N, C-alpha and C positions, 0 to 999 in steps of 0.2 A: 137546611142551607147548603146548597151545593158548594163544596167547596172551590173557590176563583181559580181562573187557569193559571198556571204559573208552570217554572221549569219540572224537570222531572226530577223526582227524591234521590241525592246522592248524584247530582250535574257540578261537574266542576266548573266553578264558576270563573275563574281565573286561569281559564287553559291559556296557551300559545298563542300570540296574534297570530288570527290566519293569513295565509297566501294572498296578496290583495289580486294576483293575476288568475289566483282559480277560476275556471269557468263558473257561469252561474252562479252567483251572488247574491244568497238570499237572507234574509233575517225576518223573525216573527217577532213582533213584538209586540208588550201591554202599551197603549197609548193613554194619556193624563187627559181622562175626558169622563166627567163622573156620568154621564148618561151612556156610556157606550162598552161593552162587556166584551171579553174576551180577547184572541190574537188578531194582531194584520203583518201579514206579508209586505217586507220593501225591497227594493234593489239596490245592491251595496254598491255603490260607486268605487271604482278598481282605485282611486286614491285614499279609501277610506280602510284602515282595518281594522273591522268591526268585529268584536269579543263577545260572547255571551258575560252580559252584566254591564255594559257598555249604557250609560247615560247619552241617549241621542236626541237631535232635533229631527222632526220628520213633518215633511206636509201632510194636513186633513182636512178635506175641502178647502176652505180658504183660508185655513189658519195654519200657523205653524205649532205643534205641541211636542214637549218632552214627550219621552217614551224610553222605556224597558227593554234590549235585550234579552228576549227569554231562548230563541234555541238560533241557529244555523241549519236550517232544512238543504239536504241538494238539489232541492225542488221544488218551484211553487206550487199551489194546491192544483188538483187537475182542472179546475171548474173556473182558474184565471188564465186568462191570457199573457206572456210577460208584457205584452203590449200596454197592459191596462196599469202596472205596477210600477209606483212612484218609486223615485229613489231620496233614500237616506240624506238629508240637508247635510249634517254635521257629528262628529261625537262631540259632547260637551266634555265628557270625565270618562277614560277608560276604566274598565274591572273596576265598578264603584262600592260592590256588593263581595264579601268574602266567601269562606267557602260555608257551606249548611246556612249562609243567613236566611236563604227562601222559606226552608223549614218554618221559621221563627214568625218572619212578615205571615207564612199562610198559616201559622195558627193563632196571631193576634185578627186577622182577618175571619177568619172562621167562627172562631169565640166572639169577638164583638161586634158578629155580623155586619161588617162591613167591608166593600168593593178595597182587592188587593190593592189599586193605584191610590184611596184616601191613607193607605196603609202608608207605602211606600214613599209619600208627600211628608207625612208624619214624620218617617226615621229619618228623612235625608236632611242633609242641610238648605235653608232655604234658598229660594230659586235657581235650583237646578233645573226642575221640571217646570220649564219656563213654559210661556204658550204667548202666543200674540194674542195683542189686546187692542177691542177694537174700542175706538176716541173719537167722539164729537166736538168740531173744532167750528166756533162761532167766527161767521164772515161777517167782520160788522159794516165794513165799507156795501155793501151788496143791503144793507137795510134802508129803503127809504125815508126819510124822517115819516113820522105817525102812520107808517103802512101797519103797525103793530095791533089796529082798531081791526083791521080786518083778518085776525089771524083767531082760528077756533081757541078755547077755551085750554083744553089739552097742549096745542101749540104755544099760546101764548105764557103759559107756565114753565114751558122746558126751556127756553128762550131766556125769562126771566132768572132762568137757574145757570146756563151760561154766563149769563152779564155778569152774576157774583164772583168768578173763576177768576183770579187773577192773569190764568195765561191765558183765557178764552177758551179754554176746554174742558172737557172730564172724560173718563173712561165712561163707556155705555153702562157698564154693571155698577158704577157709581151712581148714574143718573137713572138707572131702576132704582135701585131702591132707595132714592130720596122723593122718587115720583110714580108711584104704579102705574100712572096714565100716560108715561116717556112713550113706549109703544105708539100710541093713536096720534103723539104730536109730533114725533120726527120726521114722518110724512110729508109732512105739508110745507116743515123746514129746509128738507131737502131738495124737496119740488121749487122751491123758490130762489134755491140757492144760497139761505142767510146760512147756512150751515153746512160742514163739509164731512165725511166720516171714514176714519183710515187704517187701516191694521199696523199696529204697533208690535215691531217683530221683540223674539225673548232676549232678554240680555243677561245668562245665567252668568254667576261669577265665575272668573277666570283665577288662575297663577300670576299673583303679583310679580312683575318682571322691574328689577331695581338694577343698576348702573354699578361697579364691581371696580375697584383697581388694586392688580395685584403688580409685586414690584419683580422686575425682571433680571434688575441686575445692579449692581451697585456702581455709584459714578467714579470715575478715572479722578483723583486732585487735580490731573492737569487737563480734563473735559471743560470747557466753557458754560459752565451753569451760573445761574445767580444767585445770588443767597439765600430767596427767598425757593428757588427751585430745589438748592441744595437740604433745607430746613424741612421741604416736603416729604424727600426722599429719609430723610434718617428720620421725621417722625411716621413713616410709612414702613421702615424697616423694625423701629421700637415695637410696634402693633401685630409684627409676627407677619408684616409683608403682605396684608389683605383686609380690603375696608372696603365697607361701602364710599362710594364717591359723597354723599352728604355728609357723612361721619368725618370722612378727610377733611375736607373742605373746613366744619363746623370747627375740628379739632386745631385746624392749624390757620385758620380767618384766611384760605387763600380763595381766591377765584377758579373755574371751572379752565379757565384761557390756560395756565399755568399748568395743570394735567395734562390737558391735550397736547402743550408741546411738550412735555415729559413723554409723553407715546410715542409722539413721530420722533423723539431722539431714539424710541427703543429700550427707554430705561421701565417703563412700566406700560400694563395691559390694561386698556378698559372693558369691560363686557358684561352683555347683560347675563343678569344669574336671579332665579328666583328667591325670592324672600319672602321666608314663610309668617304668617300673618299669627302674632299669639297673644293672649294677654300681657302685659304689661309686669315684669315680673319685679320684686322690690329684694333688695340684697338683705340675705338672711343668714345666719350663722346656724352652722351645722350643729345636730345634737344627736346625743348615743340614747341606746335604748335606755330606760327606766325599770329601775328593781321594780319585781311587780309582787303585790300583797297575794295570799295562798291562793283565795278565790281565783282573782285574777291569773295566774299560773297555772291551775286549774283548768280555766275556760280556754285559754292557748295552747294546752298539750291535748284538750280533745279537739280544736279546731285542726291543729298543725298533723296530728294522725289521719284527717279526712282523705281518702283518693278520687272519692267519686260523687256524683250528686248527692248532696246533702242539705235540708236546710235546718238552720240552727239558731233557737229564739236565743238570743243575748241580754236577760233581762237584769241589768243594772240602774241602782235607784243614779239620782243625779249626783254627779260628783266624784263615782265610782270607778271611773279611769278606762270607760271604754273605748275611747280612742285608742289609748295605748296598748290597748289589745288588738286593735285593728292595724295598728302600726307593725307590732312586731310578727301577726299573723301573714301578712303582705309581703315582710322582708325576703322569705325563704321561696315565695310565689317567684318575685323576678331573679333570685339567685337561677331559679330553674327554667328561664329564659320565657317565664310567662308573664303574662300583664294580669292589673285588678282592675274592678270597676266599683267608685262608691259614689254610692248616690245621697243628695242631701235633698230637704224639702225646699228649703229658700234659698236663692241667690244670695239674701244677705249672711248665709253661712257661710258658701264658699270661701269668700278671704281668711277668716281665720283659721278655717277645716286648711285650706290650700296652702296655707303658712306653717303648719304642724307637720304637714307632710314634706312639706319641699325642705323643710330642716333635715329631715330624713333621708330621704331622696333625691333630692336636687331636681334636676333636670329630668329627671325620669318622668317628673309628676305634670299633666297637663289637665285642663279644665274646660268644660265642656256645657253652654249654658243658654239663653236666648238673651241674655245680655251684652254676650258678644256681638260683634257687628257680623254681619255676612260671612265677609272676606276670611275671619278668625275663625265663623267655624267650618267654614269648607276646607279651610289648611290643616285645621285640625282634625278634621273626619280624614283627610289625604295621609296624615304625618301617623294616626291608627294604624289604617290600611297596612303602611309597611309590617306591620309584626313584633315591631320592636320590642323587650319588655317595656312597660309603663304600667304608671296610674294615672287612671283617667277619674276627675272627681266633678262629677254635675249633678244638675236637677235630671229634674223626671223622663225629660226627652234623652239624657246621655243613656235610659236605659238600651239602645238602639245601637251604639257604639259600635262598630265593628274591627274589634279586638279579634285578631284568627286565634291568637291561643291565649285565651281566657282562664284563668286558675283559680280566682276567688271573685266573687260579688258579694259587694256590701251595702244593706239598705239602712244608712242611722235616723233616728227617729223615723223607724217604717210606721208606725200609727200614723204620722202625719196625714192629711187630710189634702194638702199639696201635690200629693206623689200621685193623684186619681186625676183624670183628666176629664170635667162634664161637657165639654162643646171645643171645637170641633167632634166630631168622627174620625177616629176611632175614641171612645172614650173609654181607654184601657188605663191599668193600674199599675204604677210601676212594678208592685212586690208581684202581680201577677205575671207580667212579664220576666222578670227577674226569675221567677222560679222555672219559667220555660228555658230563661238561656242555658242555667245552673244544668238541669237536664238535656241538654242540646251540647254544653261543651264538652264533658262535663265536668264539674265542679262544685264546691261549696257553697253555699249561700246562709250569709249571716244575717239576720235582722235581729238590729238595735235597737232598744228602746228603755227607757224607764216606766215608761204609760203602754205599754204594748196593744196594740190593735184586738178587741176582743175577738175576734177572728182569728188572729193570730195564736190570741191565750187557747181558746180552745182546740186549735190544732193541734199546738203542743201537748195539751195532755188529753187527747181523743184517744178511742179506740180504733185501729183500722178494720177492725171488724164489725164497728156499728156502719159502714159505708161512707167515713167519711175519707177527704184525701189521705196521705200517708203522714203521719204523725212530723212533724218537728222534733228536733231534741234541744231538752231545756237545759241554759246554763244561768247561774244564776251568781250577779254581784251583788250581796244585799248588804254592802257598807262603803261609807265612802273610803278614799285612799288616806292612809295615814290614820285613820279610824277618827275620822272627823267627823261632829256630829252632825244630825241634820236641823236643819231651821226649827225654832219655836215657830208655831204659830198662833197666831192669836186673830179673834174674832171677835170684828167689833158692831153691835147692832147699830144702825143708824138711824134705828124706830127710837131708840132709845137719847140718842145724840139729838134728834130734830125735840124730843120732849123736855131735855138740858137747856134748849135755848141755842144750838148751835145748829145756823142756817152755811155754814161753807162746807164746800163737797170734802172737803178734809177734817178728820175726826180728831180729837182732842190727843186722842194717844197718836195717831200718825202724824200730827203737826208737831207733838214733843220730841218724837223720834226723829224726823227731818230737822229739827231746829241744832239736835246734839249732832248732826254730819258733820258740819263744819268744824265743829269743835274737836272733834276726834279724827279728822282729815281722812275719814272714810266716807265709801260713797252709796247709793240707793239707786232701784228703780220705782219706777211707776208705772202699774200695768193698765193701761187705759183699754176699754175692748173694741174703741170705736179711734176713728181720727177725726180730724177737722175740729169746729169749737161746739158745736151743740149739734143734737141728734138731729133736732128737724126744729123748726119756726114756727110757732099760732099766734094766730090773730086771736087776742085778748077780748075782742070786743066779739064776734060772731062765732068763735070758737074754731074757726076751718086754719089746716094747715094748709102751708105752702108747699106745694106736688111737683115733680115733675114734669112737663108737660109732654114727655114722651113713654114714661115707665108710671105705672102704680104705686108708685113709691114718695116719701118727703124729701125733699131736698134736704140735705144737712149745711148748716152755717160753718163758713170757714172765714178767717180775717186777716188777709197775708201777713199783714205786720202793723204795729201800732200805729191808727191815725189814716190807716188807710180805709176806701170804702170795700166794706162787707158784699163778701159775695156767696152764694147758694150754690148746691154743687149737689149731681148726682151721681153716687159710687157704684151704678148700675150702666147709666149710657153716656159717661163724664160728659153731660150737657153742663153749663153753667150759665150764671147771667148775676150783677150786679142786684143787689138785696134792694127792694122795693121801700118806699117813703112811705107808703099808705097797705095796709090790705089789698091787696087785688080783686077780692071777695066782698067788701061791704064799705072800702075807703076809710077804716080807721088805721090811724096811725101808732095805734098801743101795737105791738108785734114785741110777742116772747121768748125768749130761746128758751129751749128744755134739753136735757140732757147733758154729757159731759164729754168733751172729745178729747184726743190730745192737746190741744190749742186753747180751747177751756183751761184745760190744768195747767198750763203753763201759762197763760195768763193770771188761774189765782197763784202761782207760786211767786211771779214780780209781783203781786199786791198785798201778801203776807206774810211771804218770804224773801223778800227782796235783794237778801245776801247769798242766797244759792244759785249756784251758776246750774242753767241746766243747757239738757240738747233734746232735742224732739228724732224720733228714730220712729219714723211711718211711711206709708208708701208715698206719702206726700214730699218727705225731706231725702227721700231715695229715689229720687226718680231717674238722675243723671249717672252716667256711668262712673263707677267706681267711690259714689257717695256712701255705701254700705264700709266700706273700705274706711272712707276718711271718718266717717264721726264716729267709728268703734274705734279709733287711734286716738281719735282728740279726746274721746272719753279714757281709754287704759291712759293714754300719759297726765290723768289727774287735769283735766281742763274746762272741767263741768264735774258738779256734784252728784247730780241725779239726771239720768239717761229716762226719759220718758217716751214710752211707745206701747203699739198694740200687738198683738198676735207674734209679731216679728222676735218679741221677746224671749217666748215661750221656744224658741226655737234652737235648741244647744248651744245657743253662745255662751263662752265662759269667759265670767269676769271675775277674777279672784277677791278684788278689791271690794267687791259688792258683797253688804253686811246686812242692808235693809231693802226687803222688796214692799213695797205699798199694792194692794189690790184695789183700786177706784170704786167697782163696782158689780160682785159677783154676780149679782142676778142676771145681767142680762145675758150670759151665758146659759144658762138654763132654762130660761121661759122662751122657748123653742118649739113650734111645731112639729117636731120630728123625734123620730124613735131614737136616733142616737144622742139627741141633746145631753142628756146626764153622763153619758160613757166618753163624749167630748169637751163640756165640762170639768169633769173629774184631770182627763188628761190634762188641759188647757193650766188648770189650778194647782197640781202638782208640780208640773213642767215651770211656770214662773215661780213657782215658791222656791225649785230645786236651783236659783241663780244664787240666792244667797247664803253665804257662809263657806265658799268653795276654797276658800283661801286659809290663811292663820285662825283669821278671827273669826268667833262662830255667829250665825248669821240669824236674822228675826225676819218672818211675815206677819203684814197686820194685812187681813183682809175684811173689808168692810162688807157689811150686805146688809138688805133688809129681812131675809131668811137666814137667820143662824141655826134655824133646825131642820133646814134642809137636808137630807140623804148626802149630796153631795158635800157638801160641807164639812158633813160627821166623817165623811171618810176620808175627806183630805186634812182634817186634822190629825186625824190618829195615822194617818197616812197608810190605810189598809187599801191598797189599791188590789190587790188580788182579792179580797172580802169583796170591795165591791165588785168587781165583774162575775163573780160568784154568785151576788142577785142579783144581776142584771142578767144573766143567762137563764136563772131560773124564771123571770119575768118575762123572756123572749118565747121561752119553750115553748108553753102551750098558745101561745100567738101567732106561730111559725114566722117569726121574724129573724133573720140573719144573725147565728149562722147554724139556725134548723130549715133555711130554705133560702132559696135564690132571688132576687129581685131581678125585673129589667123594668126600666121606666121608659115608656113612648113620651117625644114632647114634640105637640103638634104646634109650627108657630105659623104664622103670616100677618100682611099689614091691614087685614078687613076682620073682624069679629065674627061677623057670621059664617063666612068662609071657614075660618079656625074652627068654631063649633060643628059646622057639619060635617068636615073632614073628620073631627076628631068622634063624633058618632057613626060614621060610615065605618073607619077605623075600629071600633069598638064592635060593632055588629059581623062585622066581618073576621073579627076575631074568634070570636063566642063561639059559632060553629066549628069551630078547627082546635079548640084548646083540649088539652090531653086532661084526663079526670082529674089528675094530683096540680092543676094549677087552677089559679083565681084569679079574675079579671076585675078589678076595680077600677072605675071609672066608664066611660068620660068624665072629667071634670076639671074645671078652671084651674089654672097653675094657683099657686096661695098669693104669689106678683104674677094679675091678669097680664099686664103689659110691661114689656121691657123694650126699648129701645126704638119703641113706636109699633111693635110687633106686639098682637094677640098672642098666648099662650094657653093650650090644653095639654091636659096630663091624663094618659092612660099607664096603670100599672098592675105588671102582670107577677104575682105570686107564685112562686114550682116549690109546692111544698113538700117534693123529693128531689131534694139538690141534685141528685145523681142522674135526674133525667135528661139535663142538658138541652141544647137547642136546637137540636137537627131537625126539628118536627117547626121549628119557627118561619114565616113565611114574609121573610125580612126584605126579598127585592118585589114581594107584589106588594107590600104595604108601602115602601117608595112610590111605587108606578100607581096606584090608585090615589095618592093626595093629589097631582096635578100642579099645574104650571102654581107659582107663587105661595104654593103652602110646603114649608120646610119640614120635614121627619128629622131629631135625633133620635138613635136609640143607645140608651146608655143602659148598661150591662152592669150588674151590681153598682147603682147606684148608691152614691154616697151623702147625698143633698136632694130630698126630695120637693125645693122651691125651685 
């Protein structure tokens, strides 16, 4: 793949603002249009001081698009007349990329076979690269009564779709997604005047302006002021003489007219000032560095001795104190005037981790993740650009945080699949991008985990002479802090429970352990692989399952609360419907729920153990902003005995009061059609087991399964993760699976089944004639789940048996062009999921 167009390496992307009065001001930009490659030249109006790295709004055809200023040429291209060149409309944001940032973005674009603008859109806060949007508006008064009978079917369907909108309009893109024939129906409606088409200009985020009040002088006792005016001035003085107007009015229970009067008399000044939007902070007590164990001290000493780019695998068992090592490694980085970047896999993990970091570093800590509002992400990005020493904590997308003086990068729980983006492109892995950031900075990179990814483990112990990437340095924390014991793991054979007459989802051992929690004042976790009430609903008469109408998967049963009507939801496209009273296939009223989700577990707790208090912790109960923190705080304060949750419970949550972990159904983790299923199941079970016994009391884990002799279960019981990875490597080597090869997954999708299959076949034939000798092509074949959100999906899988080959030969652009309209191609380099 040819390198995407970008600025010259080593160029200064934060130069002084150019003189707006200079003659012939031109700028070359990258335009945010997926179908367009290359640079475009625009004129710079005299009043706009455009500089390289600025985000601009430019005219492009009949619309306005976001663009990035790449170069400032002294003259336009010779084949272009100045009269033909359009002018830049506006500067959305000046200097939004730090020095060397382009090198990182180009590397991401080239490795993941993605246009550079797609990478830029991923890296930037949402909304900055806005584009005008075509919208279709219904003109209801212009439609004569009963005139729809004269419409063609496509126009009639489009009209009915618009009538469903509360506002009477939709974006043209949405209409095309909902209705493949929208293009055929629109001209008829436009010609009749029943609808209108217009362009909505982009509205990128801007700095938030807010009125502030500043005390100019204290009043003389003889001056004629009312008592309320004097109280307000006194309150302002006690607050340091400067407050936001809204805070002052709330504090004094006063009206704005009092402040306005004081401003007229010259006692205060009211002015607009920028107010940085950020996540609400909670008052916390500062803490001090803790005493380290010998293993912690040795790991910290090695990390602090690093001065250049070096990858370190910090392999510490659960509860071994990895976070304290992170904190003490960051402290000297901040003292040197540099910043640290800490990546975590889940938004739910950031509140707990952020609190620990803020207790240590105070206001130098900021967060950056998708749960923040667009304005908060925009302001946090601009704050990072200032270059002040700070600690940025975030999820996957924070790997692009524009920290000019980066001194340390940390990936906590580096094995977690949440660090890999599967769609849209670029399908990047935050661990890979973090390694590039480490090299460009240069600075150390710490990969921390109790269950490292197999690729990371292999890299730590591989010989660079074998042609593998430079090995990382291995550091071990083999024991818990204060020498606390690992939890005892008991495996319960659910087949024996069934034979003994136990029809409950709780084994007798787990039920007894749960009953003792309330007596001892301790707490427990119940881990359930799926949310919802039941995995699927099936008819006991005809055997048919109730499936999603838009996906080839079964619907999950959800019950909002006791007595409410049951809902059926698709966990892929979010379709939802009320559960029917009869089977839609045969009309039978006998519908049966199968499997156990988090809702089902909580209902069974209420039925069998009504005295136990519980909290659900899954993606259904944590949708709202701040829900993760609120639920974990309630549990930590003893407001519940049991925390019932899904994969979120495995992601580094530290709850010292938990002594019991129950795994409801381990089997669903390793019965998956993926060569990584065993590795991921072992990681999940060891991680959730590690939540028990992290405090003063020892912990126990009760693991329920129908396959007690499975190799993953055996590895979890003996807590022999390294031995299990050695076994996995031995199995993958002869099959040329990663890390002994590189995979590239091509996902082809469209709304038409035949069209998707035809394009997949055509791309397969095109690739076959261009494959290097060491590359195998598997497929084309239907995806394991053929249809998701109405789109039919086919796969092509490339296996590079020589991982050092690279993808310079890969014709990404030609493949995209051969798909044609209506067919989407996603190129996933190093996929973690083949579904």
